[in-house]
N, C-alpha and C positions, 0 to 999 in steps of 0.2 A: 854259181854262182847262188849259195844257200842263204835267204832272207836275212835268217834268223840269226845270222851273226851277220846281217848291218842293220835291222831298224829291230829294237828293243821295246816288245808290245805288251803296253801295264793291261790295254784292255783284253790282254790276257794272262796276264800275273797269276803267281799261287794267288789266293782269294779276295782276285779282284772277281774274278764271274762265276756265277750262283748255276747260271745257265747254259752248255753245250751243246752253240749252233749251227753243231758241226753234226747234231743230233735232231734240230728243225725240222717240223713236216706242217707247211704249210704253202698252203695255194693262195692265186689272189686274186679280186673278182676287178676289173674295171668299170667307175662309173663315169666317168668319163663325158657317153652316150646320153646317160639320164642325170642322176644332180649332177651332172660337172654344169648340164646347158639351165643349170639353176640360177647361176653366179644372172646380174640383172645388167651386167655390161659383157656378155659374148652374144657372139647372135648367133644361132639355130646354123650348124653345114648342111649344107649340099645331100643327097642322098652315096652320090661317089665318093662322094670324102668320109663319111661316115661306116662306109663297107671300105674304106681303103682300111683307116683305122682299127678296125675289126680285124683285117691281113694285116699290118704292125702289130696288133693284142697278142695275136696267134706268135707270131717272129717270136716274140719273145717271152714266150713261153707263159704268158697269162691264162687261167686256164675256164674265165668265168668272163662274161660281161652283161651292165645291165645293157639293154637295148631299145629302153623305155615304159615310157608308161600310156598307156595305149587305150586306158581310161581318160584321157587329157584330150579324146578326140578324133573324128576322121583320118584327119592325115601324120596324124602319131601311130594309127593304127596304118597306112596303108604303109609308114617306114618300118616303123617292126618285124611287120609281115616280111619287107625286102633285107630287111638283115636276119630275119630266122631264115631264109629262102638261100644266102653269101653263105651261111656258117652250110647248109646242108649242099648247096650244090658242093661247094669247092672241100669241103667238109675241111674245114677248118678246126683244130683239138679246140674246141670251146664251147665251156654251155651257157645258154643263155638264158637269162629273169628278167622278170618286165616288174614295173614298180607298180602295187593297186592299194588303192586303201582297205581297209579292210569293212567294205559293201561289192554287196556282187556282178553290180552295173559296172566295174572297173575288171572286174575278176575278168568275167564274160567272152571282152574279144580274146583274154589269152588267150581259153579254151578252145576259139575259136583259127586262130591262128596259126595255134599247136599241132590241130586236127589236120589245120588245111595243109601245113609246109611240111606235115608228120616228122616234126623231130621233140623234143621235150622239151617244154619253157620249163621254168621254176617261175612259182611267184612267188614274187616278197610283199607281201603282206602285214601293211602299216600303220600304225594305230598310239599317238601320245600316251602316253603312262605315267609320269608326272606329278605332281601334288599341283604347281604353274600349271600346270598343262588342264590340267583338271577342273579347277578353279574357273578357270577365267572356258571355256568352251563347256561350262555349265557339265559338265560327263560325272554319274556317279559311275566304278568299276562295276556295280551291277550292267550296267551301258556297257560300259566295255566288252567288258566280258560276251557280253550275247555276240555283241555284234560282230566277235575276233571268232567266237565258235561258227558260228552262217556263217562266217566267210570262208575260213581253214576248209570248213564239212563240204560246205557247196565244191573250193576245189579242189581235194581229193576225191571227192565221189566224180570229180573230172577226168578224175587224169594225171592230174599235174603235183609234182612237186613243190612241195610249200616249202617256204622261207619265213616264219612268221615277227617283225620288226617291232621291240616295242622304240617307237621318238625318243629318248630325249629319259634314257634308260640313263646315265649317270645321276642325276635328279627324280628318280623315283623310289619307293621309299622298298623293302624287300620284300614284303608282306605281298604289296601289289604286284613285283614283280615272281612271285610265287604263282599264286591265283594265273596271271594271262597267260606263261610261258607252259606252265602243268595247264590250265585249258588249253589252250594250242597245241602239245604235241598228241592227248587225250585223244583231241579230233583230229590226229594225221601229220600232224608240219613234222620232218622229216632236220627241219637245220629252224635254231630262233637265231635272230641276230643283237646283238649289244650291242645302240646308235648312242652316238653320246653326241646329241645332235645339234648343240649350241656348243662344242669347244669346251666342257667346262672341267670335261677330268685332268685329272694328274695322273703322271704312273702309278703311284701308291694308288692313287681310286680306279686304276684298269685293273690295279692288280687286283687288287680286294674285290671289285667285283667277279669277274672272271671267275676268283678261286669258290666266291660265292656262290655265281650260278650253277658250273664244273658239280661240287660237292653234293649240295642243297636242292638243286631239279635236273640234270641231267644226270649224276647219278649213271648208270649203270644201263644206263638207256642208250638207242644207239640211235643219236641227236646231237647233228652237228654244230659245229655254236659257230659263231663270224661275230668278229670285230669294223666296223663302220664308225669313223672318225670324222670330224671337223675343224681345225687350228686357225678359233678363235682367239684362243689365247697364244698360240707360237709350236702347240702342243704334239701338231696332227701324225708328226713324222713317229716320236717318239712312244706316242703311243700306242701306234702301230705296233712296233718293235713290245715294247712292257703287256700286247695283249700276245705274242706270238711266247713271251719268257710264260707267262701266266695259263697258254695252255689252245687259245683259242687252232679253231680248226683250216679260219681261212679269213683274210682283210682287204674289206674294199679299199678305195684310192682313187683319184683322178689323176690324168694329164694333165703336170706341171701344177693343181691338187685347184686348179679349175674346179666349182661353184658356190652358193650362196653365203654371202657376207665377203669371210676371206678367204671363201673355200676350206676342201679339204684335205687327207693325207697326200702328198704327192707322189701317185704311182712311180715317176721316176730317177727320185730319191729313196720311194722303198725298192726296189730292184738291186739301184747302186750298192743301197749297205748291205740288202740281202747279200748281195753276193761275196760284198768285201767278208761276210762276216762268216764263209759260206754254206747259209743257208738259202742258195738259191737252186729253188726244187725245180724249178719249172724247164730245166735246161733254154734253148732257145738261142737267138746269134745279140747278140746282147752288143752288139755294134750293128744294130736299126735301130736305137736310145735316142740317138738326136734327129732322127727324121721321123719318130714316132711323137717328138717329141716338140720337132720347126712344123709337122701335118695339124698337129693338137691349137698347137698358138695362131698359126694361116684359118685352119678349117672355124673356129671361134672369136679370131679377133685382139686376141689376147697378147703382147708382144710378149718374149722370155725379158724379165733384164738382163742387165750385160752384166751386175753384178750374183746372178742364181745359180747355183754349184753345181757344177759339171759339164751342165748346158748355158751358161750365160757365155758373151765372148770374151769375157774376161777369167773363165772358169781355170782355163791353162795357158795363160798371155804376162807376161811379165816383160817389165820395163824399169825393170831398179839394176842396178847393177851388181852388186851382193848374189845375185838370185839366177840373174841370168850368167855370172860364172860361175855358182857351181854346175847349174846344167850344162852347160859349154862342155866342163874336163868331165863331167861324167861321159856327156859323148864321144869324147874325144879318147875316153878310158873304152871303147866301141861296147860300150851297152845299154842298150835301151833303153832295154832296163828298168837302168840303172838309173837315166836322165829322167826316167817317170815318174821314180818315185822320192829324191833325194832335197824335192822341192813342193811335191804334192803326196799328199793322203790319201790320195784315186787316181790310178793309175790311167790319166786320159789314153790310151791304146786299148785296155778293155772294151774303151765302150765307140770303140772308132771311131774315138779325136787326138788329139796332139798336141805339143807341147809349142812353143809362141814366146821368142822372142821380140820385141821389141823397144828402138831410138825413144827415151826420152831426156827429163831433163832432168831424173836419177839416174841416167847410164851412165854405166864407162867406157871406159872403149872395147873389152868384148862384146858387150853387146853390138858394138860400131861392126866391126870385123864381124863374129856372126851375120849377122845381114847381108855383110857385102859378100860374104860366102856362100853364104844361102841365094843371093840375089846373081851369081853368073859373076860378081865383080874382085878382085886380088886386094883380097882383105889387108894384105902387104905395103901396098899403095896408102903411101905417109901423109902426101895429100888430101887424095878422098874421106880417108880417116878422121881429118885435119876437117873434113867440111862439114863430116857429116855432125861429132864429135861438138865443132864449138855454137853450130846452129843447134842443138837438141838443150845445152846449156844455156840460151839465148831465147826457149820458147820455152813456154807453159802448161804442155800436154805429149802425148807421141809424136811422131815426124809418121806422117803416111808413107808408104808406100814411091805413093808418085810424087812428093815433092824430098824424097831422099835425091829419087834420082834426077829430077831438077836442078837439086844441088848437086850433082855428082857431074850435072854435064856444064852447070857454068862454074867451076872448077877447072874441068876440065878445057871450058877455052880461054878461062885465067892462063 
């Protein structure tokens, strides 16, 4: 069966798409274990859980991860060392990085850990760049430049790859970015990161910023460009896609979008969309996505909302008669592919999930018969169908499996 015969895709219609996603080349950097833990509502997971999450990241084709900010103290140093050892010992295909302010005292522990463990760890040195931040902190551009140059030079001389991050890039002046990124590159930074620290940018703003940085700052230099976005205005995910369209080399995100305030771009939804666009280049087993998300949710103590896309309990669940009838008809045609798409833009099976049909006040007899058949009952038994159908019309919610079984026992007794 050819998908093009059944789904007309306006996303790819002539004139609709100016970007060929099949040619996209972008890496993913997971910030769950550092930036994600800055949420005021999360708990810091145990080390064993962090190790497990690293393995799940690798399973999903995520190629880089921020494993902590060791400048925060001895406990973080210990955990960063252990995570670096996990990557080394299990040969995980993940390039680790560590956040650091542009101060030598933050970079020194990264140098020590990298030397002790014997693997490369990228130093993600960051400092604020916007006028509002400079005014608040009483910083001059000269002071920021001096701090940045000292930090990047120290890290490079110590043998660390350096990603130079300007915080609040999306509210910084072009001339400031030219000066800061230019100085960092001159001092040996091989990667620069554009940070939408407070989720200010729109997709047009992202494209404009990336275009400026690539043409006016990077040019032909052998320097990679990263995008790091937050979702204060609800645009974290779409801004990642806009940054990829504009040509960044790597994007940052966190599991379920956890992070400071309302969080970061959602790594899981980014992977889903890249897969559906034909642009997920990390390979990996995407059926591990539910395990990654549920492990992260349990680890940080933030439950997944029922209506969360793809991973929420309601994502592939319906009690609506019309919707259920279409899915059931698709299944009867013998096509799981069809059943997974007739009422869903996201094929559940590709991510280790499945469509679920339940019985609710807005259900039809098709829902009832499907439930009976899939739970080992006779779908043509009129008394059973009537018992569940009538009960559904009297209730104000979905009937649970236990309630359905109890109703069938009562009907059989009568």
